[in-house]
C-alpha positions in Angstrom: 187.0 -104.9 4.2 187.7 -106.3 0.7 187.4 -110.0 0.3 190.6 -112.0 0.2 191.9 -113.4 -3.1 192.2 -117.2 -3.6 196.0 -116.9 -3.2 195.5 -115.1 0.2 193.0 -117.7 1.3 195.5 -120.5 0.5 198.2 -118.7 2.3 196.1 -118.3 5.4 195.1 -122.0 5.2 198.8 -122.9 4.9 199.7 -120.8 7.9 196.9 -122.5 9.9 198.1 -125.9 8.7 201.7 -125.1 9.8 200.5 -124.0 13.2 198.6 -127.3 13.7 201.6 -129.4 12.7 204.2 -127.7 14.9 201.9 -127.8 18.0 201.5 -131.6 17.8 204.0 -133.9 19.6 202.6 -137.3 19.0 204.5 -138.7 16.0 201.6 -140.9 14.8 199.2 -137.9 15.0 201.7 -135.7 13.1 202.2 -138.2 10.3 198.5 -138.7 9.6 197.7 -134.9 10.0 200.4 -134.1 7.4 198.5 -136.2 4.8 195.1 -134.8 5.8 196.4 -131.2 5.5 198.1 -131.9 2.1 194.7 -133.1 0.7 192.9 -130.1 2.1 195.4 -127.6 0.7 195.8 -129.2 -2.7 192.2 -130.4 -3.4 193.4 -134.0 -4.0 191.1 -137.0 -3.5 193.7 -139.4 -2.2 196.9 -138.8 -0.2 199.6 -140.8 1.4 202.9 -140.4 3.2 205.5 -143.1 2.4 208.2 -143.4 5.2 211.5 -144.5 3.8 213.0 -147.7 5.1 215.8 -147.1 7.6 217.6 -150.3 6.6 217.9 -149.9 2.8 216.3 -146.6 1.6 218.1 -146.7 -1.8 217.9 -150.3 -2.7 216.3 -150.7 -6.2 214.6 -153.9 -5.2 213.0 -155.1 -2.0 211.0 -153.1 0.5 211.9 -149.4 0.2 209.1 -148.0 2.2 208.9 -148.8 5.9 205.4 -147.4 6.4 202.6 -146.1 4.2 200.1 -143.8 5.9 197.1 -143.2 3.5 194.0 -141.0 3.6 191.0 -141.2 1.3 190.6 -145.0 1.1 187.9 -146.6 3.3 188.8 -149.8 5.2 187.1 -152.1 2.7 188.9 -150.6 -0.3 192.3 -150.9 1.5 191.5 -154.5 2.4 190.6 -155.4 -1.2 193.9 -153.9 -2.4 195.9 -156.0 0.0 199.6 -155.4 0.2 200.6 -151.7 0.6 203.2 -150.2 -1.8 206.9 -151.0 -1.2 208.2 -147.9 -3.1 208.7 -148.9 -6.7 207.5 -147.5 -10.0 206.5 -143.8 -9.8 206.7 -143.8 -6.1 210.3 -145.1 -6.3 211.2 -142.4 -8.8 210.7 -139.9 -6.1 213.0 -141.9 -3.8 215.7 -142.1 -6.4 215.5 -138.4 -7.2 214.0 -136.4 -4.3 212.5 -133.6 -6.3 208.8 -132.8 -6.8 207.0 -134.8 -9.5 203.8 -133.4 -11.1 202.1 -135.3 -13.9 198.6 -135.2 -15.5 198.2 -138.9 -16.3 199.8 -141.7 -14.2 199.0 -144.4 -16.7 201.0 -142.9 -19.6 204.1 -142.1 -17.5 207.0 -144.4 -18.4 207.9 -144.8 -14.7 204.5 -146.1 -13.7 204.2 -149.9 -13.0 200.4 -149.9 -12.9 198.0 -150.7 -10.0 197.1 -153.9 -8.3 193.6 -155.4 -8.6 190.8 -153.6 -6.9 192.8 -150.4 -6.7 190.6 -147.3 -7.3 191.3 -145.3 -10.5 194.0 -142.7 -10.1 195.0 -140.1 -12.8 196.8 -136.9 -11.7 199.8 -137.2 -9.5 201.8 -134.9 -7.3 204.8 -136.1 -5.3 206.9 -134.0 -2.9 209.8 -135.2 -0.6 209.7 -134.5 3.1 213.1 -133.6 4.7 213.9 -134.0 8.4 217.3 -133.3 9.9 218.9 -132.9 6.5 217.7 -136.3 5.4 214.8 -137.6 3.4 212.2 -138.9 5.9 209.7 -139.8 3.3 207.5 -138.6 0.4 204.0 -137.1 0.1 201.9 -138.6 -2.6 198.7 -136.9 -3.8 196.4 -138.1 -6.6 193.2 -137.2 -8.5 192.7 -133.5 -8.8 190.1 -132.2 -11.3 191.9 -130.3 -14.0 195.3 -131.5 -12.8 197.6 -130.2 -10.1 199.0 -126.7 -10.8 202.3 -125.1 -10.1 200.7 -123.3 -7.2 199.5 -126.6 -5.8 203.0 -127.9 -5.9 204.4 -124.8 -4.2 201.8 -125.0 -1.4 202.4 -128.7 -0.8 206.2 -128.1 -0.9 205.9 -125.4 1.8 203.7 -127.7 3.9 206.4 -130.5 3.5 209.0 -128.1 4.9 206.9 -127.5 8.0 206.1 -131.2 8.2 209.8 -131.9 8.4 210.2 -129.7 11.4 207.1 -131.1 13.0 208.4 -134.7 12.5 211.7 -133.7 14.0 210.1 -132.3 17.1 207.8 -135.3 17.5 210.6 -137.7 17.0 212.7 -135.9 19.7 209.7 -136.0 22.1 209.0 -139.7 21.3 212.7 -140.6 21.8 212.8 -138.8 25.1 209.7 -140.6 26.3 211.2 -143.9 25.2 214.5 -143.2 26.8 212.6 -142.5 30.1 210.8 -145.8 29.7 214.1 -147.7 29.1 215.6 -146.0 32.1 212.6 -146.9 34.3 212.8 -150.5 33.0 216.5 -150.7 33.8 216.0 -149.4 37.3 213.1 -151.8 37.9 215.1 -154.8 36.8 218.1 -153.8 38.8 216.0 -153.3 42.0 214.1 -156.6 41.5 217.3 -158.6 40.9 219.1 -157.2 43.9 216.1 -157.6 46.1 215.9 -161.3 45.4 212.2 -161.5 45.7 212.0 -165.0 44.3 210.9 -164.2 40.8 212.8 -165.8 37.9 215.3 -163.0 37.0 215.6 -164.1 33.3 211.8 -164.3 32.9 211.6 -160.9 34.5 214.1 -159.5 32.0 212.3 -161.0 29.0 208.9 -159.7 30.1 210.1 -156.1 30.8 212.1 -155.7 27.6 209.3 -157.0 25.4 206.9 -154.4 26.9 209.5 -151.5 26.7 210.6 -152.3 23.1 207.0 -152.7 21.8 208.0 -156.2 20.6 206.1 -159.3 19.9 208.5 -161.7 21.7 211.6 -161.6 23.9 213.9 -164.6 24.6 216.8 -165.1 27.0 219.2 -167.7 25.7 222.0 -169.2 27.9 224.9 -171.4 26.7 224.8 -175.1 27.1 227.9 -177.1 28.1 228.8 -177.4 24.4 228.8 -173.6 23.7 232.2 -172.1 23.2 232.6 -168.3 23.6 236.1 -168.4 22.1 235.0 -170.0 18.9 234.2 -167.4 16.2 232.7 -170.2 14.1 230.1 -170.8 16.8 230.4 -174.2 18.3 227.6 -175.7 20.4 224.1 -174.6 21.3 222.2 -172.0 23.2 219.2 -173.0 25.3 216.0 -170.9 25.7 215.9 -170.0 29.5 213.0 -167.5 29.4 210.3 -166.5 27.0 207.8 -163.6 27.0 205.3 -163.7 24.2 204.4 -166.7 22.0 204.7 -165.2 18.6 207.7 -167.3 17.5 206.6 -170.6 19.0 209.8 -170.9 21.1 209.6 -172.7 24.5 211.8 -172.9 27.5 214.3 -175.7 26.9 214.5 -175.3 23.1 218.0 -175.3 21.8 219.5 -173.1 19.0 222.8 -173.6 17.2 225.4 -171.0 17.8 226.7 -171.3 14.3 225.1 -169.2 11.6 222.4 -167.7 13.8 221.8 -164.1 14.9 221.8 -165.0 18.6 225.0 -167.1 18.1 226.8 -164.2 16.4 225.9 -161.9 19.3 227.0 -164.5 21.8 230.5 -165.1 20.2 231.2 -161.5 19.1 229.7 -159.9 22.2 228.3 -157.2 19.9 224.7 -156.2 19.2 223.3 -157.9 16.0 220.3 -156.8 14.0 218.2 -158.1 11.1 215.2 -156.7 9.4 213.9 -160.2 8.6 215.2 -163.7 9.1 213.9 -167.4 9.1 212.2 -168.5 12.2 214.4 -171.3 13.8 211.4 -172.5 15.9 208.9 -172.9 13.0 209.6 -174.4 9.6 209.0 -171.9 6.8 208.2 -169.1 9.3 209.6 -165.6 8.9 210.5 -163.3 11.7 210.2 -159.5 11.6 212.8 -157.0 12.9 215.0 -158.7 15.4 217.7 -157.6 17.9 220.2 -159.9 19.5 221.9 -158.3 22.6 224.8 -160.1 24.4 224.6 -160.5 28.1 228.2 -160.0 29.3 229.9 -159.7 32.6 233.7 -159.2 33.2 234.2 -159.6 29.4 232.6 -163.0 29.2 229.3 -163.9 27.5 226.7 -165.3 29.9 223.8 -165.4 27.4 221.9 -163.5 24.7 218.7 -161.3 25.0 216.7 -161.5 21.7 213.9 -159.1 21.0 211.6 -159.6 18.0 208.8 -157.7 16.3 206.1 -159.0 14.0 206.7 -158.8 10.2 204.3 -155.9 9.9 206.0 -153.8 12.6 208.6 -151.2 11.9 212.3 -151.9 12.3 214.2 -151.0 15.5 215.4 -147.4 15.2 219.1 -146.7 15.9 218.0 -145.0 19.2 216.1 -148.0 20.3 219.0 -150.3 19.5 221.2 -148.1 21.6 218.8 -148.0 24.5 218.2 -151.8 24.4 222.0 -152.4 24.4 222.3 -150.2 27.5 219.4 -152.1 29.1 221.2 -155.4 28.4 224.5 -154.2 29.8 222.8 -153.0 33.0 220.8 -156.2 33.3 224.0 -158.2 32.9 225.6 -156.3 35.7 222.6 -156.7 37.9 222.5 -160.4 37.2 226.2 -160.7 38.1 225.6 -158.8 41.4 222.5 -160.9 42.2 224.4 -164.1 41.5 227.3 -163.0 43.8 224.8 -162.3 46.6 223.1 -165.7 46.0 226.6 -167.3 46.1 227.2 -165.9 49.6 223.8 -167.1 50.7 224.5 -170.5 49.3 227.7 -170.7 51.2 225.8 -170.1 54.4 223.3 -172.8 53.5 226.1 -175.3 52.6 227.3 -175.4 56.2 223.8 -176.3 57.4 223.3 -178.8 54.6 226.6 -180.5 55.5 225.5 -180.8 59.1 222.2 -182.3 58.1 223.9 -184.7 55.7 226.2 -185.9 58.4 223.3 -186.5 60.7 221.4 -188.4 58.1 224.4 -190.5 57.3 225.6 -191.2 60.8 222.3 -191.6 62.5 219.3 -192.1 60.3 220.9 -194.4 57.7 222.6 -196.5 60.3 219.4 -196.9 62.2 217.5 -197.9 59.1 220.3 -200.3 58.1 220.3 -201.9 61.6 216.6 -202.3 61.6 216.7 -204.0 58.2 219.4 -206.4 59.4 217.4 -207.2 62.5 214.3 -207.9 60.4 216.3 -210.1 58.0 217.6 -212.0 61.0 214.0 -213.2 61.7 213.8 -214.9 58.3 214.4 -218.6 58.5 213.4 -218.8 62.2 210.3 -220.8 61.5 207.9 -217.8 61.2 204.8 -218.1 59.2 205.1 -217.6 55.4 202.8 -214.5 55.3 204.9 -212.9 58.0 208.1 -213.8 56.2 206.7 -212.1 53.0 205.8 -209.0 55.0 209.3 -208.8 56.5 210.8 -209.2 53.0 208.6 -206.4 51.7 209.5 -204.1 54.6 213.2 -204.7 54.2 212.9 -203.8 50.5 211.2 -200.6 51.5 213.9 -199.8 53.9 216.6 -200.4 51.3 214.6 -198.1 49.0 214.4 -195.4 51.7 218.2 -195.7 52.3 218.8 -195.2 48.6 216.6 -192.1 48.5 218.3 -190.7 51.6 221.7 -191.2 50.0 220.5 -189.4 46.9 219.4 -186.5 49.2 222.8 -186.5 50.9 224.4 -186.4 47.5 222.4 -183.3 46.6 222.9 -181.6 50.0 226.7 -182.0 49.9 227.3 -180.8 46.3 230.0 -178.3 45.7 229.8 -175.6 43.0 231.8 -177.8 40.6 229.5 -180.8 41.4 226.5 -178.8 40.5 227.4 -178.9 36.8 227.7 -182.8 36.8 225.2 -184.9 34.9 223.6 -186.2 38.0 223.0 -182.8 39.4 221.7 -181.4 36.1 219.1 -184.2 36.0 218.2 -183.5 39.7 217.7 -179.8 38.8 215.5 -180.6 35.8 213.3 -182.9 37.8 213.1 -180.5 40.7 211.6 -177.8 38.4 208.5 -180.0 38.0 208.3 -181.4 41.5 205.6 -179.0 42.8 203.3 -180.0 39.9 203.3 -183.7 41.0 201.3 -185.2 43.9 204.3 -187.2 45.1 208.0 -186.4 44.9 209.7 -187.9 41.8 211.9 -190.9 42.3 215.4 -190.6 40.8 217.8 -193.6 40.4 221.4 -193.4 39.1 223.5 -196.4 38.3 227.1 -196.5 37.0 229.9 -194.0 36.7 227.8 -191.4 34.9 229.8 -188.2 35.8 233.2 -189.6 34.9 232.2 -191.5 31.7 229.5 -189.5 29.9 230.8 -186.9 27.5 229.5 -183.3 27.6 227.6 -183.6 24.3 226.0 -186.9 25.5 225.2 -185.3 28.8 223.3 -182.5 27.1 221.2 -185.2 25.2 220.4 -187.1 28.4 219.3 -183.8 30.1 217.2 -183.0 27.1 215.6 -186.4 27.2 214.7 -186.2 30.9 213.4 -182.6 30.4 211.1 -183.6 27.5 209.8 -186.7 29.1 209.1 -185.2 32.5 207.6 -182.1 30.9 205.2 -184.3 28.8 204.2 -186.1 32.0 203.4 -182.9 33.8 201.7 -181.1 30.9 199.7 -184.0 29.3 199.6 -187.1 31.4 198.2 -185.7 34.6 200.4 -188.1 36.5 200.7 -188.3 40.3 204.3 -189.2 40.2 207.2 -190.0 37.9 210.2 -192.3 38.2 213.5 -191.3 36.4 216.3 -193.9 36.0 219.7 -193.2 34.3 221.9 -196.3 34.2 225.3 -197.0 32.6 226.0 -200.7 32.3 227.3 -203.2 29.7 228.4 -200.6 27.3 224.9 -199.0 27.1 223.5 -195.8 28.5 219.8 -196.1 29.3 217.4 -193.4 30.3 214.0 -194.5 31.5 211.1 -192.1 32.5 207.9 -193.8 33.7 204.7 -192.2 35.0 201.3 -193.3 36.3 199.3 -190.9 34.2 196.5 -191.3 31.7 198.8 -192.6 29.0 197.9 -192.5 25.3 200.5 -190.3 23.7 198.8 -187.3 22.1 200.4 -187.0 18.7 199.4 -183.3 18.3 201.1 -182.2 21.5 204.0 -184.7 21.9 205.0 -185.6 18.4 207.6 -182.9 17.8 209.3 -183.5 21.2 209.5 -187.3 20.8 210.7 -186.9 17.2 213.5 -184.7 18.6 214.4 -187.4 21.2 214.3 -190.1 18.5 216.6 -188.1 16.3 219.1 -187.6 19.2 219.1 -191.4 19.8 219.5 -192.4 16.1 222.3 -189.9 15.7 224.2 -191.9 18.3 223.2 -195.3 17.0 220.5 -195.8 19.7 216.8 -196.2 20.0 213.7 -194.6 21.5 210.8 -196.7 22.8 207.5 -195.4 24.1 205.1 -197.7 25.8 201.9 -195.8 26.6 198.8 -197.4 28.2 195.8 -196.2 30.2 197.8 -196.8 33.4 200.8 -194.7 32.4 203.7 -194.1 30.0 207.2 -195.4 29.9 209.9 -193.7 27.7 213.1 -195.6 27.2 216.0 -193.8 25.5 219.1 -196.0 25.0 222.4 -195.4 23.2 225.9 -196.9 23.2 228.1 -195.7 26.0 231.3 -193.8 25.3 234.2 -196.1 24.8 
């Protein structure tokens, strides 16, 4: 059998390369194999595949390449070079005019912009576009070929690029199908979990599941505060972080974000999916976020919150298919939340009847008995009993008065209606209740004055934020056994006082930002913040003028 010619050998190699590509379904494997095969078929020393950015593929400035898969550089060389190409100079010329480029000396070409420091020498260049679904997916770049690239090299690599386009299309379809199945499974899991009511925080569950499914660095669920207005296109009020999965952004539960001029705020007011390739991090000064999606949570045409999904700055942007699937997930999650809330409302109604009965028994029997006992003890004073006994009676009657106050507070919580639950007093009770299981003793809460009828919505949000920050600091840093919360309205002043019996000594590194936020809130209203921290505990006093 006669030996094959070089041309025949290259054709056989091309056929084998094509077979390898079309048989692969993993997109990452396909992309790297394309570069490896291009190097083998052309005889180049270095090769790369630049994937065009899906957000701005034709922008003359900025990042034009979403990914850059290279072969031929070892890890140390790549690290020394640093930032990978964005798609300018000679690489950008192929983006602007998607036709093969073959030159013998990169350095003398007018389109070249040079190389960064520590870049290995590169002379000859061959660039070929890769088409997929009638669009330019990216470009193959090959460099360093002894004697220069030939017209035959260009034809072989162009033929490989055509097969590469088909292989990419197949792999993308396979990947998209697998991702859609993952999103469907996530939606089904969330719906089942929410409707089952297994006790897990539904918003935290949504954030955790969507972060995993979207291959994201962080996921947040934001809910409107009392100041947020869904009818205001300008974005009045704030959104509060209700759940976080992933710590990449530095966001924490309880943090607030302005509706105006924010991606999440736009999604909340427009009830439309919002997307950004990069944006400033509102939770860290000077920080930059990577690709971010903001998905409205809506039920019956009204916004109930926003689901925000973010990737790291070095991750790829969310594809149109991923955005679509994430939006479907958010819509189904919203519906499941609404159904779960309706079920919980029915359960609450059943509980309300029992609570009403318990409250009546406490008021009619327990309080009256304690009150009568206190009067009987007070009647013994002034009857000639010893001074030490008199002091004991006074101490016991004070304790009975305190017990009556606490029982009345419990009755207030037990008999709340759905409307009452949004009052300032109930919001404070709910905040403190979140931390009750982390304290040795139940927190003591004291209310004085006409708080619910006098305090405005904006001021109420500030008060709740003060209580949350102070109690959270107590639980996280002070190792306190108990905490006392007092909110009083008197003499034209609103005073919030949170005291604990913890270790004291405010840790600047952990509490400074939170206390600075409380001080800013007080000063914005012409008030003050005082912190008295000793070895026996900490007392935080936040005081502002009361509404006229």
